[in-house]
Biopython code that builds the backbone (N, CA, C, O; Angstrom):
import numpy as np
from Bio.PDB.StructureBuilder import StructureBuilder

atoms = [
    (1, "MET", "N", (53.702, 164.563, 103.517)),
    (1, "MET", "CA", (53.542, 163.501, 102.545)),
    (1, "MET", "C", (54.686, 162.502, 102.703)),
    (1, "MET", "O", (55.850, 162.883, 102.832)),
    (2, "LYS", "N", (54.336, 161.229, 102.691)),
    (2, "LYS", "CA", (55.310, 160.172, 102.879)),
    (2, "LYS", "C", (56.152, 159.994, 101.618)),
    (2, "LYS", "O", (55.631, 160.008, 100.503)),
    (3, "ARG", "N", (57.456, 159.828, 101.810)),
    (3, "ARG", "CA", (58.369, 159.618, 100.691)),
    (3, "ARG", "C", (58.194, 158.187, 100.163)),
    (3, "ARG", "O", (58.062, 157.253, 100.953)),
    (4, "PRO", "N", (58.193, 158.007, 98.831)),
    (4, "PRO", "CA", (58.041, 156.655, 98.266)),
    (4, "PRO", "C", (59.207, 155.755, 98.690)),
    (4, "PRO", "O", (60.332, 156.225, 98.861)),
    (5, "SER", "N", (58.928, 154.469, 98.857)),
    (5, "SER", "CA", (59.982, 153.518, 99.223)),
    (5, "SER", "C", (60.948, 153.362, 98.045)),
    (5, "SER", "O", (60.641, 153.762, 96.922)),
    (6, "GLN", "N", (62.113, 152.778, 98.316)),
    (6, "GLN", "CA", (63.069, 152.525, 97.242)),
    (6, "GLN", "C", (62.456, 151.620, 96.174)),
    (6, "GLN", "O", (62.661, 151.832, 94.979)),
    (7, "ASN", "N", (61.703, 150.611, 96.613)),
    (7, "ASN", "CA", (61.062, 149.722, 95.647)),
    (7, "ASN", "C", (60.079, 150.477, 94.763)),
    (7, "ASN", "O", (60.021, 150.246, 93.555)),
    (8, "ASP", "N", (59.308, 151.379, 95.362)),
    (8, "ASP", "CA", (58.356, 152.182, 94.584)),
    (8, "ASP", "C", (59.094, 153.082, 93.596)),
    (8, "ASP", "O", (58.654, 153.253, 92.459)),
    (9, "GLN", "N", (60.214, 153.654, 94.027)),
    (9, "GLN", "CA", (61.000, 154.519, 93.150)),
    (9, "GLN", "C", (61.597, 153.730, 91.981)),
    (9, "GLN", "O", (61.630, 154.214, 90.850)),
    (10, "ILE", "N", (62.061, 152.523, 92.263)),
    (10, "ILE", "CA", (62.618, 151.679, 91.198)),
    (10, "ILE", "C", (61.529, 151.297, 90.206)),
    (10, "ILE", "O", (61.736, 151.378, 88.995)),
    (11, "LEU", "N", (60.368, 150.882, 90.709)),
    (11, "LEU", "CA", (59.266, 150.531, 89.815)),
    (11, "LEU", "C", (58.870, 151.715, 88.937)),
    (11, "LEU", "O", (58.537, 151.540, 87.764)),
    (12, "GLU", "N", (58.906, 152.900, 89.498)),
    (12, "GLU", "CA", (58.589, 154.107, 88.723)),
    (12, "GLU", "C", (59.615, 154.300, 87.604)),
    (12, "GLU", "O", (59.245, 154.599, 86.468)),
    (13, "LEU", "N", (60.909, 154.128, 87.925)),
    (13, "LEU", "CA", (61.957, 154.276, 86.918)),
    (13, "LEU", "C", (61.826, 153.234, 85.812)),
    (13, "LEU", "O", (62.023, 153.545, 84.637)),
    (14, "LEU", "N", (61.496, 152.005, 86.183)),
    (14, "LEU", "CA", (61.444, 150.908, 85.222)),
    (14, "LEU", "C", (60.113, 150.815, 84.488)),
    (14, "LEU", "O", (59.996, 150.058, 83.524)),
    (15, "SER", "N", (59.119, 151.561, 84.920)),
    (15, "SER", "CA", (57.758, 151.401, 84.398)),
    (15, "SER", "C", (57.609, 151.741, 82.924)),
    (15, "SER", "O", (56.644, 151.307, 82.294)),
    (16, "GLY", "N", (58.528, 152.498, 82.362)),
    (16, "GLY", "CA", (58.415, 152.859, 80.947)),
    (16, "GLY", "C", (58.810, 151.752, 79.993)),
    (16, "GLY", "O", (58.629, 151.881, 78.782)),
    (17, "GLY", "N", (59.352, 150.654, 80.529)),
    (17, "GLY", "CA", (59.760, 149.545, 79.680)),
    (17, "GLY", "C", (61.113, 149.732, 79.028)),
    (17, "GLY", "O", (61.561, 148.868, 78.274)),
    (18, "LYS", "N", (61.781, 150.865, 79.311)),
    (18, "LYS", "CA", (63.105, 151.112, 78.744)),
    (18, "LYS", "C", (64.176, 150.612, 79.708)),
    (18, "LYS", "O", (63.954, 150.525, 80.916)),
    (19, "TRP", "N", (65.328, 150.289, 79.160)),
    (19, "TRP", "CA", (66.445, 149.819, 79.972)),
    (19, "TRP", "C", (66.991, 150.947, 80.835)),
    (19, "TRP", "O", (67.177, 152.068, 80.361)),
    (20, "VAL", "N", (67.246, 150.646, 82.103)),
    (20, "VAL", "CA", (67.769, 151.625, 83.067)),
    (20, "VAL", "C", (69.045, 151.047, 83.672)),
    (20, "VAL", "O", (69.043, 149.929, 84.187)),
    (21, "GLY", "N", (70.140, 151.816, 83.607)),
    (21, "GLY", "CA", (71.419, 151.362, 84.146)),
    (21, "GLY", "C", (71.435, 151.329, 85.668)),
    (21, "GLY", "O", (70.718, 152.073, 86.337)),
    (22, "HIS", "N", (72.282, 150.435, 86.194)),
    (22, "HIS", "CA", (72.350, 150.294, 87.655)),
    (22, "HIS", "C", (72.813, 151.576, 88.328)),
    (22, "HIS", "O", (72.456, 151.829, 89.478)),
    (23, "HIS", "N", (73.600, 152.387, 87.635)),
    (23, "HIS", "CA", (74.042, 153.652, 88.238)),
    (23, "HIS", "C", (72.857, 154.572, 88.539)),
    (23, "HIS", "O", (72.857, 155.291, 89.538)),
    (24, "ARG", "N", (71.869, 154.541, 87.682)),
    (24, "ARG", "CA", (70.659, 155.362, 87.903)),
    (24, "ARG", "C", (69.920, 154.887, 89.153)),
    (24, "ARG", "O", (69.376, 155.695, 89.905)),
    (25, "LEU", "N", (69.906, 153.562, 89.369)),
    (25, "LEU", "CA", (69.252, 153.027, 90.563)),
    (25, "LEU", "C", (70.037, 153.395, 91.820)),
    (25, "LEU", "O", (69.452, 153.658, 92.871)),
    (26, "TYR", "N", (71.369, 153.412, 91.704)),
    (26, "TYR", "CA", (72.197, 153.805, 92.857)),
    (26, "TYR", "C", (71.930, 155.254, 93.260)),
    (26, "TYR", "O", (72.066, 155.610, 94.431)),
    (27, "GLU", "N", (71.552, 156.084, 92.300)),
    (27, "GLU", "CA", (71.280, 157.498, 92.591)),
    (27, "GLU", "C", (70.129, 157.686, 93.575)),
    (27, "GLU", "O", (70.061, 158.711, 94.254)),
    (28, "ILE", "N", (69.225, 156.714, 93.662)),
    (28, "ILE", "CA", (68.138, 156.839, 94.636)),
    (28, "ILE", "C", (68.531, 156.236, 95.980)),
    (28, "ILE", "O", (67.721, 156.158, 96.904)),
    (29, "GLY", "N", (69.807, 155.806, 96.074)),
    (29, "GLY", "CA", (70.327, 155.370, 97.365)),
    (29, "GLY", "C", (70.082, 153.917, 97.707)),
    (29, "GLY", "O", (69.903, 153.576, 98.877)),
    (30, "CYS", "N", (70.070, 153.053, 96.699)),
    (30, "CYS", "CA", (69.815, 151.644, 96.990)),
    (30, "CYS", "C", (70.890, 150.762, 96.376)),
    (30, "CYS", "O", (71.635, 151.185, 95.492)),
    (31, "VAL", "N", (70.955, 149.547, 96.853)),
    (31, "VAL", "CA", (71.791, 148.522, 96.232)),
    (31, "VAL", "C", (70.905, 147.858, 95.185)),
    (31, "VAL", "O", (69.989, 147.103, 95.509)),
    (32, "ALA", "N", (71.197, 148.153, 93.933)),
    (32, "ALA", "CA", (70.302, 147.781, 92.835)),
    (32, "ALA", "C", (69.958, 146.302, 92.810)),
    (32, "ALA", "O", (68.780, 145.950, 92.749)),
    (33, "HIS", "N", (70.962, 145.420, 92.856)),
    (33, "HIS", "CA", (70.667, 143.992, 92.712)),
    (33, "HIS", "C", (69.806, 143.463, 93.852)),
    (33, "HIS", "O", (69.007, 142.548, 93.647)),
    (34, "SER", "N", (69.955, 144.023, 95.051)),
    (34, "SER", "CA", (69.138, 143.580, 96.186)),
    (34, "SER", "C", (67.683, 143.987, 96.017)),
    (34, "SER", "O", (66.778, 143.184, 96.244)),
    (35, "ARG", "N", (67.459, 145.227, 95.620)),
    (35, "ARG", "CA", (66.091, 145.693, 95.424)),
    (35, "ARG", "C", (65.430, 144.977, 94.252)),
    (35, "ARG", "O", (64.246, 144.649, 94.317)),
    (36, "ILE", "N", (66.183, 144.730, 93.179)),
    (36, "ILE", "CA", (65.632, 144.015, 92.028)),
    (36, "ILE", "C", (65.229, 142.607, 92.448)),
    (36, "ILE", "O", (64.154, 142.135, 92.080)),
    (37, "ALA", "N", (66.084, 141.933, 93.217)),
    (37, "ALA", "CA", (65.770, 140.586, 93.701)),
    (37, "ALA", "C", (64.503, 140.602, 94.550)),
    (37, "ALA", "O", (63.661, 139.711, 94.433)),
    (38, "GLU", "N", (64.372, 141.604, 95.393)),
    (38, "GLU", "CA", (63.178, 141.712, 96.242)),
    (38, "GLU", "C", (61.926, 141.929, 95.398)),
    (38, "GLU", "O", (60.895, 141.306, 95.651)),
    (39, "LEU", "N", (62.006, 142.802, 94.404)),
    (39, "LEU", "CA", (60.848, 143.057, 93.536)),
    (39, "LEU", "C", (60.473, 141.805, 92.753)),
    (39, "LEU", "O", (59.289, 141.519, 92.572)),
    (40, "ARG", "N", (61.462, 141.061, 92.289)),
    (40, "ARG", "CA", (61.184, 139.813, 91.580)),
    (40, "ARG", "C", (60.485, 138.818, 92.506)),
    (40, "ARG", "O", (59.546, 138.132, 92.102)),
    (41, "SER", "N", (60.951, 138.750, 93.747)),
    (41, "SER", "CA", (60.345, 137.805, 94.689)),
    (41, "SER", "C", (58.896, 138.157, 94.984)),
    (41, "SER", "O", (58.117, 137.298, 95.397)),
    (42, "ARG", "N", (58.533, 139.413, 94.775)),
    (42, "ARG", "CA", (57.148, 139.852, 94.986)),
    (42, "ARG", "C", (56.290, 139.674, 93.735)),
    (42, "ARG", "O", (55.099, 139.986, 93.743)),
    (43, "GLY", "N", (56.909, 139.164, 92.646)),
    (43, "GLY", "CA", (56.136, 138.857, 91.455)),
    (43, "GLY", "C", (56.332, 139.774, 90.265)),
    (43, "GLY", "O", (55.698, 139.574, 89.229)),
    (44, "HIS", "N", (57.189, 140.773, 90.382)),
    (44, "HIS", "CA", (57.447, 141.667, 89.244)),
    (44, "HIS", "C", (58.431, 140.989, 88.302)),
    (44, "HIS", "O", (59.450, 140.452, 88.735)),
    (45, "GLU", "N", (58.115, 141.018, 87.009)),
    (45, "GLU", "CA", (59.009, 140.415, 86.022)),
    (45, "GLU", "C", (59.968, 141.483, 85.513)),
    (45, "GLU", "O", (59.570, 142.415, 84.814)),
    (46, "ILE", "N", (61.246, 141.329, 85.877)),
    (46, "ILE", "CA", (62.268, 142.310, 85.540)),
    (46, "ILE", "C", (63.397, 141.596, 84.805)),
    (46, "ILE", "O", (63.943, 140.606, 85.290)),
    (47, "GLU", "N", (63.735, 142.115, 83.629)),
    (47, "GLU", "CA", (64.847, 141.569, 82.852)),
    (47, "GLU", "C", (66.114, 142.340, 83.181)),
    (47, "GLU", "O", (66.077, 143.481, 83.641)),
    (48, "GLN", "N", (67.246, 141.672, 82.928)),
    (48, "GLN", "CA", (68.523, 142.353, 83.101)),
    (48, "GLN", "C", (69.433, 141.974, 81.948)),
    (48, "GLN", "O", (69.286, 140.917, 81.336)),
    (49, "ARG", "N", (70.367, 142.850, 81.670)),
    (49, "ARG", "CA", (71.383, 142.564, 80.667)),
    (49, "ARG", "C", (72.646, 143.333, 81.034)),
    (49, "ARG", "O", (72.604, 144.342, 81.738)),
    (50, "ARG", "N", (73.752, 142.833, 80.546)),
    (50, "ARG", "CA", (75.034, 143.496, 80.774)),
    (50, "ARG", "C", (75.489, 144.087, 79.452)),
    (50, "ARG", "O", (75.583, 143.386, 78.444)),
    (51, "VAL", "N", (75.767, 145.371, 79.465)),
    (51, "VAL", "CA", (76.237, 146.066, 78.271)),
    (51, "VAL", "C", (77.546, 146.762, 78.607)),
    (51, "VAL", "O", (77.914, 146.886, 79.776)),
    (52, "THR", "N", (78.244, 147.214, 77.574)),
    (52, "THR", "CA", (79.485, 147.960, 77.774)),
    (52, "THR", "C", (79.252, 149.403, 77.360)),
    (52, "THR", "O", (78.812, 149.683, 76.245)),
    (53, "VAL", "N", (79.554, 150.313, 78.275)),
    (53, "VAL", "CA", (79.410, 151.741, 78.019)),
    (53, "VAL", "C", (80.758, 152.390, 78.301)),
    (53, "VAL", "O", (81.278, 152.292, 79.413)),
    (54, "ASP", "N", (81.321, 153.048, 77.302)),
    (54, "ASP", "CA", (82.647, 153.665, 77.432)),
    (54, "ASP", "C", (83.683, 152.665, 77.944)),
    (54, "ASP", "O", (84.536, 153.000, 78.766)),
    (55, "GLY", "N", (83.592, 151.431, 77.444)),
    (55, "GLY", "CA", (84.557, 150.404, 77.812)),
    (55, "GLY", "C", (84.348, 149.781, 79.182)),
    (55, "GLY", "O", (85.169, 148.980, 79.629)),
    (56, "ARG", "N", (83.268, 150.136, 79.845)),
    (56, "ARG", "CA", (83.003, 149.609, 81.189)),
    (56, "ARG", "C", (81.681, 148.842, 81.207)),
    (56, "ARG", "O", (80.723, 149.225, 80.535)),
    (57, "PRO", "N", (81.637, 147.749, 81.990)),
    (57, "PRO", "CA", (80.394, 146.987, 82.065)),
    (57, "PRO", "C", (79.324, 147.714, 82.882)),
    (57, "PRO", "O", (79.605, 148.301, 83.927)),
    (58, "VAL", "N", (78.106, 147.658, 82.382)),
    (58, "VAL", "CA", (76.962, 148.276, 83.066)),
    (58, "VAL", "C", (75.816, 147.269, 83.047)),
    (58, "VAL", "O", (75.503, 146.689, 82.008)),
    (59, "TRP", "N", (75.201, 147.070, 84.202)),
    (59, "TRP", "CA", (73.997, 146.235, 84.274)),
    (59, "TRP", "C", (72.797, 147.129, 84.055)),
    (59, "TRP", "O", (72.677, 148.196, 84.657)),
    (60, "GLU", "N", (71.906, 146.676, 83.180)),
    (60, "GLU", "CA", (70.679, 147.413, 82.917)),
    (60, "GLU", "C", (69.486, 146.525, 83.243)),
    (60, "GLU", "O", (69.540, 145.301, 83.127)),
    (61, "TYR", "N", (68.406, 147.184, 83.656)),
    (61, "TYR", "CA", (67.182, 146.482, 84.053)),
    (61, "TYR", "C", (65.988, 147.136, 83.377)),
    (61, "TYR", "O", (65.998, 148.328, 83.068)),
    (62, "ARG", "N", (64.951, 146.321, 83.154)),
    (62, "ARG", "CA", (63.692, 146.889, 82.672)),
    (62, "ARG", "C", (62.545, 146.024, 83.183)),
    (62, "ARG", "O", (62.678, 144.812, 83.357)),
    (63, "LEU", "N", (61.421, 146.684, 83.415)),
    (63, "LEU", "CA", (60.219, 146.013, 83.883)),
    (63, "LEU", "C", (59.477, 145.464, 82.675)),
    (63, "LEU", "O", (59.080, 146.215, 81.784)),
    (64, "VAL", "N", (59.291, 144.142, 82.650)),
    (64, "VAL", "CA", (58.602, 143.490, 81.543)),
    (64, "VAL", "C", (57.116, 143.419, 81.843)),
    (64, "VAL", "O", (56.285, 143.772, 81.006)),
    (65, "ALA", "N", (56.788, 142.960, 83.042)),
    (65, "ALA", "CA", (55.395, 142.842, 83.466)),
    (65, "ALA", "C", (55.309, 143.347, 84.899)),
    (65, "ALA", "O", (56.089, 142.912, 85.747)),
    (66, "PRO", "N", (54.385, 144.251, 85.189)),
    (66, "PRO", "CA", (54.311, 144.854, 86.510)),
    (66, "PRO", "C", (54.159, 143.863, 87.662)),
    (66, "PRO", "O", (54.841, 143.997, 88.678)),
    (67, "LEU", "N", (53.279, 142.875, 87.523)),
    (67, "LEU", "CA", (53.068, 141.964, 88.642)),
    (67, "LEU", "C", (52.443, 140.680, 88.140)),
    (67, "LEU", "O", (51.344, 140.670, 87.584)),
    (68, "ARG", "N", (53.181, 139.586, 88.351)),
    (68, "ARG", "CA", (52.614, 138.281, 88.042)),
    (68, "ARG", "C", (51.657, 137.914, 89.160)),
    (68, "ARG", "O", (51.651, 138.549, 90.215)),
    (69, "ASP", "N", (50.862, 136.910, 88.935)),
    (69, "ASP", "CA", (49.938, 136.421, 89.952)),
    (69, "ASP", "C", (50.750, 135.789, 91.085)),
    (69, "ASP", "O", (51.295, 134.699, 90.915)),
    (70, "PRO", "N", (50.839, 136.462, 92.245)),
    (70, "PRO", "CA", (51.664, 135.942, 93.334)),
    (70, "PRO", "C", (51.115, 134.651, 93.928)),
    (70, "PRO", "O", (51.832, 133.964, 94.656)),
    (71, "SER", "N", (49.865, 134.302, 93.640)),
    (71, "SER", "CA", (49.306, 133.068, 94.197)),
    (71, "SER", "C", (49.635, 131.855, 93.330)),
    (71, "SER", "O", (49.316, 130.726, 93.704)),
    (72, "ALA", "N", (50.267, 132.071, 92.179)),
    (72, "ALA", "CA", (50.560, 130.979, 91.260)),
    (72, "ALA", "C", (51.581, 129.996, 91.837)),
    (72, "ALA", "O", (51.502, 128.796, 91.574)),
    (73, "ARG", "N", (52.523, 130.490, 92.610)),
    (73, "ARG", "CA", (53.522, 129.623, 93.227)),
    (73, "ARG", "C", (54.076, 130.344, 94.446)),
    (73, "ARG", "O", (54.001, 131.570, 94.526)),
    (74, "PRO", "N", (54.631, 129.597, 95.397)),
    (74, "PRO", "CA", (55.218, 130.266, 96.549)),
    (74, "PRO", "C", (56.425, 131.088, 96.112)),
    (74, "PRO", "O", (57.237, 130.631, 95.306)),
    (75, "ILE", "N", (56.538, 132.277, 96.634)),
    (75, "ILE", "CA", (57.652, 133.158, 96.293)),
    (75, "ILE", "C", (58.446, 133.446, 97.559)),
    (75, "ILE", "O", (57.895, 133.900, 98.562)),
    (76, "PHE", "N", (59.731, 133.180, 97.501)),
    (76, "PHE", "CA", (60.617, 133.436, 98.630)),
    (76, "PHE", "C", (61.601, 134.518, 98.234)),
    (76, "PHE", "O", (61.886, 134.685, 97.049)),
    (77, "PRO", "N", (62.131, 135.264, 99.211)),
    (77, "PRO", "CA", (63.063, 136.341, 98.880)),
    (77, "PRO", "C", (64.310, 135.849, 98.153)),
    (77, "PRO", "O", (64.841, 136.564, 97.302)),
    (78, "TYR", "N", (64.783, 134.667, 98.460)),
    (78, "TYR", "CA", (65.993, 134.137, 97.843)),
    (78, "TYR", "C", (65.753, 132.680, 97.491)),
    (78, "TYR", "O", (64.996, 132.001, 98.185)),
    (79, "PRO", "N", (66.377, 132.182, 96.430)),
    (79, "PRO", "CA", (66.146, 130.792, 96.035)),
    (79, "PRO", "C", (66.483, 129.787, 97.126)),
    (79, "PRO", "O", (65.898, 128.705, 97.167)),
    (80, "CYS", "N", (67.414, 130.127, 98.009)),
    (80, "CYS", "CA", (67.815, 129.191, 99.049)),
    (80, "CYS", "C", (66.982, 129.343, 100.326)),
    (80, "CYS", "O", (67.228, 128.648, 101.312)),
    (81, "ALA", "N", (66.009, 130.239, 100.311)),
    (81, "ALA", "CA", (65.205, 130.469, 101.507)),
    (81, "ALA", "C", (64.418, 129.211, 101.877)),
    (81, "ALA", "O", (63.976, 128.460, 101.007)),
    (82, "LYS", "N", (64.253, 129.000, 103.164)),
    (82, "LYS", "CA", (63.511, 127.842, 103.657)),
    (82, "LYS", "C", (62.240, 128.300, 104.348)),
    (82, "LYS", "O", (62.165, 129.405, 104.885)),
    (83, "THR", "N", (61.252, 127.434, 104.324)),
    (83, "THR", "CA", (60.012, 127.728, 105.024)),
    (83, "THR", "C", (60.232, 127.536, 106.518)),
    (83, "THR", "O", (61.216, 126.918, 106.926)),
    (84, "THR", "N", (59.338, 128.052, 107.325)),
    (84, "THR", "CA", (59.414, 127.886, 108.769)),
    (84, "THR", "C", (59.433, 126.401, 109.137)),
    (84, "THR", "O", (60.152, 125.988, 110.046)),
    (85, "GLU", "N", (58.645, 125.617, 108.429)),
    (85, "GLU", "CA", (58.578, 124.184, 108.677)),
    (85, "GLU", "C", (59.930, 123.518, 108.391)),
    (85, "GLU", "O", (60.366, 122.652, 109.150)),
    (86, "GLN", "N", (60.587, 123.915, 107.307)),
    (86, "GLN", "CA", (61.894, 123.351, 106.994)),
    (86, "GLN", "C", (62.931, 123.728, 108.051)),
    (86, "GLN", "O", (63.784, 122.915, 108.404)),
    (87, "LEU", "N", (62.857, 124.946, 108.548)),
    (87, "LEU", "CA", (63.791, 125.399, 109.571)),
    (87, "LEU", "C", (63.599, 124.600, 110.855)),
    (87, "LEU", "O", (64.576, 124.266, 111.525)),
    (88, "LYS", "N", (62.332, 124.284, 111.209)),
    (88, "LYS", "CA", (62.055, 123.485, 112.399)),
    (88, "LYS", "C", (62.639, 122.086, 112.237)),
    (88, "LYS", "O", (63.200, 121.532, 113.182)),
    (89, "LEU", "N", (62.509, 121.514, 111.042)),
    (89, "LEU", "CA", (63.054, 120.184, 110.788)),
    (89, "LEU", "C", (64.581, 120.183, 110.888)),
    (89, "LEU", "O", (65.171, 119.238, 111.410)),
    (90, "ASP", "N", (65.219, 121.247, 110.384)),
    (90, "ASP", "CA", (66.662, 121.353, 110.471)),
    (90, "ASP", "C", (67.138, 121.448, 111.915)),
    (90, "ASP", "O", (68.192, 120.917, 112.266)),
    (91, "ALA", "N", (66.356, 122.126, 112.746)),
    (91, "ALA", "CA", (66.737, 122.341, 114.152)),
    (91, "ALA", "C", (66.566, 121.072, 114.980)),
    (91, "ALA", "O", (67.212, 120.914, 116.016)),
    (92, "ALA", "N", (65.700, 120.169, 114.528)),
    (92, "ALA", "CA", (65.416, 118.946, 115.296)),
    (92, "ALA", "C", (66.563, 117.957, 115.250)),
    (92, "ALA", "O", (66.476, 116.883, 115.845)),
]
sb = StructureBuilder()
sb.init_structure("model")
sb.init_model(0)
sb.init_chain("A")
sb.init_seg("    ")
for serial, (resi, resn, name, xyz) in enumerate(atoms, 1):
    if name == "N":
        sb.init_residue(resn, " ", resi, " ")
    sb.init_atom(name, np.array(xyz, "f"), 0.0, 1.0, " ", f" {name:<3s}", serial, name[0])
structure = sb.get_structure()
């Protein structure tokens, strides 16, 4: 049986709608902010907040909506990402 991807594991953790600390995401062996950014770019609506636990800052995440309509607008992995056409224009 194939092991679930990190993204699938994160979605499973966040699927209950409860806040999950970044340390819990690190336990599955991922860089939390990178995977969250990737899931958002694929259309998942994920909220984040910073809280203090035992005097230390902790980032928490929760899944608000499983998947927005990805055809509603172009989605890129990062806000600064360029399309292939833009890259060709830059190279010219």
